[in-house]
C-alpha positions in Angstrom: -81.6 -60.5 53.0 -83.2 -59.4 49.7 -83.7 -61.5 46.7 -82.0 -60.5 43.5 -83.1 -61.7 40.1 -80.5 -61.0 37.4 -82.1 -61.5 34.0 -79.9 -61.5 30.9 -82.5 -61.0 28.2 -84.3 -64.3 28.0 -81.2 -66.5 28.4 -80.6 -66.9 32.1 -82.1 -66.2 35.5 -80.0 -66.2 38.6 -81.8 -66.2 42.0 -80.1 -65.4 45.3 -82.3 -65.5 48.5 -82.5 -66.4 52.1 -86.2 -66.7 52.6 -89.4 -66.4 50.6 -90.3 -63.3 52.5 -87.3 -61.3 51.3 -87.9 -58.3 48.9 -87.1 -59.0 45.3 -84.9 -56.8 43.2 -85.2 -57.5 39.5 -82.2 -56.5 37.3 -83.0 -56.7 33.6 -79.7 -56.9 31.7 -80.1 -56.3 27.9 -78.2 -58.3 25.3 -76.5 -55.0 24.2 -75.8 -51.7 25.9 -79.1 -50.2 25.1 -81.2 -48.5 27.8 -84.4 -46.5 27.3 -87.0 -44.6 29.2 -90.4 -44.0 27.5 -89.1 -45.6 24.4 -86.1 -43.2 23.9 -82.5 -43.9 24.7 -81.1 -42.7 27.9 -77.5 -43.4 26.9 -75.3 -40.3 26.3 -71.5 -39.9 26.0 -71.0 -37.4 23.3 -68.4 -35.5 25.4 -66.2 -38.5 25.7 -66.4 -39.2 21.9 -65.3 -35.6 21.3 -62.3 -35.9 23.5 -61.2 -39.2 21.9 -61.5 -37.6 18.5 -59.4 -34.6 19.8 -56.7 -37.0 21.0 -56.6 -38.7 17.6 -56.4 -35.4 15.8 -53.7 -34.0 18.0 -51.7 -37.2 17.7 -51.8 -36.7 13.9 -50.4 -33.2 14.3 -47.5 -34.7 16.3 -46.2 -36.1 13.1 -46.4 -32.9 11.0 -43.7 -30.5 9.9 -43.2 -27.0 11.4 -46.2 -27.0 13.7 -46.8 -24.3 16.3 -46.6 -25.1 20.0 -49.2 -22.5 20.7 -51.6 -24.1 18.2 -51.1 -27.6 19.6 -51.5 -26.4 23.1 -54.8 -24.6 22.1 -56.0 -27.9 20.9 -55.0 -29.7 24.1 -56.0 -27.1 26.7 -58.8 -25.1 25.0 -60.4 -27.6 22.6 -59.9 -25.3 19.6 -58.0 -25.3 16.4 -59.2 -28.6 15.0 -60.1 -29.1 11.4 -63.6 -30.2 12.4 -65.9 -27.4 13.6 -67.9 -29.8 15.7 -64.8 -30.4 17.9 -64.0 -26.7 18.1 -67.6 -25.8 19.3 -68.1 -28.9 21.5 -67.0 -27.1 24.7 -64.8 -30.1 25.5 -61.1 -30.2 26.3 -58.4 -32.7 26.9 -56.1 -30.8 29.2 -58.5 -30.4 32.1 -59.4 -34.1 32.0 -55.8 -35.4 31.8 -54.5 -36.9 35.0 -57.3 -35.1 36.8 -57.1 -37.6 39.7 -53.4 -38.4 39.4 -50.1 -36.8 40.5 -49.9 -33.1 39.7 -46.7 -33.6 37.7 -48.2 -35.9 35.0 -50.2 -33.4 33.1 -47.3 -30.9 32.7 -45.1 -33.9 31.5 -47.6 -34.7 28.8 -47.8 -31.0 27.8 -44.0 -31.2 27.6 -44.2 -33.9 24.9 -46.4 -31.6 22.8 -44.2 -28.6 23.2 -41.0 -30.6 22.6 -42.4 -32.0 19.4 -43.3 -28.6 18.0 -40.2 -26.8 19.0 -37.5 -29.5 18.4 -38.8 -32.3 16.3 -41.1 -30.6 13.8 -38.5 -28.0 13.1 -36.0 -30.7 12.2 -38.3 -32.7 10.1 -35.8 -33.5 7.4 -32.8 -33.8 9.6 -31.2 -37.3 10.0 -31.9 -38.3 13.6 -28.8 -39.1 15.6 -27.9 -39.5 19.3 -28.8 -36.2 20.9 -30.2 -34.8 17.6 -34.0 -34.7 16.8 -35.1 -35.6 13.3 -36.4 -38.4 11.1 -35.2 -41.9 10.6 -36.3 -44.5 8.1 -35.6 -48.1 8.9 -34.7 -51.0 6.8 -38.4 -52.1 6.7 -39.5 -48.7 5.3 -41.0 -47.2 8.5 -40.1 -43.5 9.0 -40.3 -42.1 12.5 -39.8 -38.5 13.8 -38.0 -38.7 17.1 -36.4 -36.4 19.6 -32.8 -36.5 20.6 -33.4 -39.5 22.9 -35.1 -41.5 20.1 -38.6 -41.0 21.4 -41.4 -40.9 18.9 -43.5 -38.3 20.7 -46.8 -38.9 19.0 -46.7 -42.5 20.2 -45.6 -41.4 23.7 -48.4 -38.9 23.8 -51.2 -41.3 22.8 -50.2 -44.2 24.9 -49.8 -41.9 27.9 -53.4 -40.7 27.5 -54.6 -44.3 27.6 -53.8 -44.1 31.3 -53.8 -40.4 32.1 -57.1 -39.7 30.3 -59.1 -43.0 29.8 -58.1 -45.0 32.9 -58.0 -42.0 35.2 -61.4 -40.8 34.2 -63.0 -44.3 34.3 -61.5 -45.7 37.4 -61.0 -42.7 39.6 -63.7 -40.5 38.1 -66.9 -41.8 36.5 -67.0 -45.3 38.1 -65.9 -44.1 41.5 -68.2 -43.6 44.5 -68.1 -39.9 43.9 -69.9 -40.3 40.6 -72.0 -43.5 41.1 -72.0 -44.0 44.9 -75.2 -44.2 47.0 -75.2 -40.4 47.6 -75.5 -39.6 43.9 -78.9 -38.8 42.6 -80.6 -41.8 40.9 -84.2 -40.9 41.3 -86.0 -41.5 38.0 -89.6 -41.1 39.3 -90.2 -37.7 37.6 -88.1 -38.3 34.4 -89.6 -38.2 31.0 -88.9 -40.1 27.8 -85.1 -40.2 27.1 -84.2 -38.4 30.3 -81.5 -40.0 32.6 -80.4 -39.7 36.2 -77.0 -38.2 37.1 -75.9 -41.7 38.2 -77.0 -43.2 34.9 -75.2 -40.5 32.9 -72.0 -40.8 34.9 -71.8 -44.5 34.2 -72.4 -43.9 30.5 -69.7 -41.3 30.5 -67.3 -43.9 31.8 -68.4 -46.2 29.1 -67.8 -43.5 26.5 -64.1 -43.3 27.3 -63.8 -46.9 26.3 -66.3 -47.3 23.4 -66.9 -43.6 22.3 -65.5 -44.2 18.8 -66.9 -47.7 18.2 -69.1 -47.8 15.1 -71.8 -49.8 16.8 -72.1 -49.9 20.6 -74.4 -52.9 20.3 -71.5 -54.9 18.9 -68.8 -53.6 21.2 -68.4 -57.0 22.9 -66.2 -57.6 19.9 -64.6 -54.1 19.7 -63.7 -52.8 16.3 -60.8 -51.0 17.9 -61.6 -47.6 16.5 -59.4 -44.6 17.4 -56.0 -44.5 18.9 -56.6 -44.9 22.6 -57.9 -47.7 24.8 -60.3 -49.5 22.4 -57.6 -50.1 19.9 -55.5 -52.0 22.4 -58.5 -53.8 24.0 -59.0 -55.3 20.6 -55.4 -56.4 20.4 -55.3 -58.0 23.9 -58.6 -59.6 23.3 -57.5 -61.2 20.1 -54.0 -62.2 21.0 -53.9 -65.8 22.2 -50.8 -64.9 24.2 -52.5 -62.1 26.1 -56.1 -62.3 27.3 -58.8 -63.6 24.9 -62.3 -62.9 26.1 -61.4 -59.8 28.2 -63.5 -57.6 25.9 -66.6 -59.6 26.6 -65.9 -59.4 30.3 -65.6 -55.7 30.3 -68.6 -55.1 28.0 -70.8 -57.5 30.1 -69.8 -55.7 33.3 -70.7 -52.4 31.8 -74.1 -53.8 30.8 -74.8 -55.3 34.2 -73.6 -52.3 36.1 -75.9 -50.0 34.1 -78.8 -52.4 34.5 -78.1 -52.5 38.3 -78.3 -48.7 38.4 -81.7 -48.7 36.7 -82.8 -51.3 39.3 -81.2 -49.4 42.2 -79.1 -52.4 43.1 -76.0 -50.7 44.6 -74.3 -54.0 45.5 -74.4 -55.3 41.9 -73.5 -51.9 40.5 -70.3 -51.7 42.6 -69.3 -55.2 41.8 -69.6 -54.6 38.1 -67.7 -51.3 38.3 -64.8 -53.2 40.0 -64.7 -55.7 37.2 -64.5 -52.9 34.6 -61.7 -51.1 36.4 -59.6 -54.1 37.2 -60.0 -55.7 33.7 -59.2 -52.5 31.9 -56.1 -52.2 34.0 -54.9 -55.6 32.7 -55.0 -54.3 29.2 -52.4 -51.7 30.2 -50.3 -54.2 32.0 -50.3 -56.5 29.0 -49.3 -53.9 26.5 -46.6 -52.2 28.6 -44.8 -55.6 28.9 -45.5 -56.5 25.3 -43.9 -53.3 23.9 -40.9 -53.5 26.2 -40.3 -57.2 25.2 -40.7 -56.3 21.6 -38.2 -53.5 21.8 -35.7 -55.9 23.4 -36.2 -58.3 20.6 -35.6 -55.5 18.1 -32.2 -54.8 19.7 -31.3 -58.5 19.7 -31.8 -58.8 15.9 -28.8 -59.4 13.7 -29.7 -56.2 11.9 -31.4 -53.6 14.1 -34.3 -51.8 12.5 -34.1 -48.6 14.6 -37.3 -47.2 13.2 -39.3 -50.2 14.5 -37.3 -50.1 17.7 -38.0 -46.4 18.4 -41.6 -46.8 17.5 -42.2 -49.8 19.7 -40.3 -48.5 22.7 -42.1 -45.2 22.4 -45.4 -47.1 22.7 -44.0 -49.0 25.7 -42.9 -45.8 27.4 -46.4 -44.4 27.1 -47.9 -47.6 28.5 -45.4 -47.5 31.4 -46.5 -44.0 32.2 -50.1 -45.2 32.2 -49.4 -47.9 34.8 -49.9 -45.4 37.6 -53.5 -45.0 36.6 -54.4 -48.6 36.8 -56.7 -50.1 39.5 -56.2 -53.4 41.3 -58.5 -55.5 43.4 -57.6 -53.4 46.5 -58.6 -50.2 44.8 -55.0 -49.0 44.3 -52.8 -48.6 41.2 -50.6 -51.6 40.4 -47.6 -49.2 40.3 -47.3 -46.0 42.2 -46.4 -42.7 40.7 -42.9 -43.0 42.3 -42.4 -46.5 40.9 -43.5 -45.4 37.4 -41.2 -42.4 37.6 -38.3 -44.7 38.3 -39.1 -46.9 35.3 -39.4 -43.8 33.0 -36.1 -42.4 34.4 -34.4 -45.7 33.4 -35.8 -45.5 29.9 -34.7 -41.9 29.5 -31.3 -42.1 31.2 -28.1 -41.2 29.3 -28.9 -40.9 25.6 -32.4 -42.4 26.2 -33.5 -45.1 23.8 -30.2 -45.1 22.0 -28.6 -46.5 25.2 -31.1 -49.1 26.2 -30.1 -52.8 26.4 -32.3 -55.9 26.0 -31.5 -56.8 29.6 -32.9 -53.5 30.9 -36.1 -53.7 28.9 -36.7 -57.3 29.7 -36.2 -56.6 33.4 -38.8 -53.8 33.3 -41.2 -56.1 31.4 -40.8 -58.8 34.1 -41.7 -56.4 36.8 -44.9 -55.6 35.0 -45.7 -59.2 34.1 -45.4 -60.2 37.8 -48.7 -58.2 38.4 -50.6 -60.2 35.8 
């Protein structure tokens, strides 16, 4: 058996060995996610940052009046039509990366949210929303939401769906999978120059980019600033809420650091162990928030005076997180909820007049199913 020395900067050294004659593998784990070759950084995830920014921009359009479905779909499918030229010329797209490893019906469903907003909600921007009628509703607290006939705020549904269908799907089943970082992937750095990286190193960084691609400072991402509208925003919330999972952000960040360091050291066992930590811990963020928003919507309905704007907003977030559950990853390498199970949950939320018809008992029952996995 080999010896492995895991060095976290100068703070700790862990030694695992069976005999003094075993080969030694030294894994140098930096204090922050910074890796260099020849004095230049080998960390690159610009494509992931571009897609996160595209998602944020498109979400903003899903709250605008009289938008064109073709324009929105060009943003989603072709990566064009944004107000920032850097995005239009990036060569990156959301559509081809959404639910790429998931059920074939998911991507068209998300496209449907975009199309429905353009054709039904944005054209009724100043109509008073009612059962079966899309439009706007302002609640007692002053929040205004633009909803479809079932009370769904589609920009929230869209963004929270992408947390699973884009971020988790790409990280868990794409970039941190054996196909991208397994032993058959090129990790030979012997001929590389300053700043150059192996395919395996780059794949791992791309996975990291879907989580931290909009963070202002990757070196400080152990305490995420929650930039953007996708995963990092809710990682910060779960990490800071005493009722959810304080410390989870550090666990995920440390696993990314150790996994990347293991790749540099060609330690496949440590690499795979850290990738598993990333994927399972990220999944817990989705579980927490799906249950949280369902419980919150139930509480809204139980209030003496229901603020329907807050209710529609929160349950729309919950709906998107429920859709995302099928892209989670448990300790057995499977999703916590299958596509079929998620489809049943979503059908319950959409049944009849949709959010207008839901009861606290229904929402709390769905939340309990999810909490049972935590």
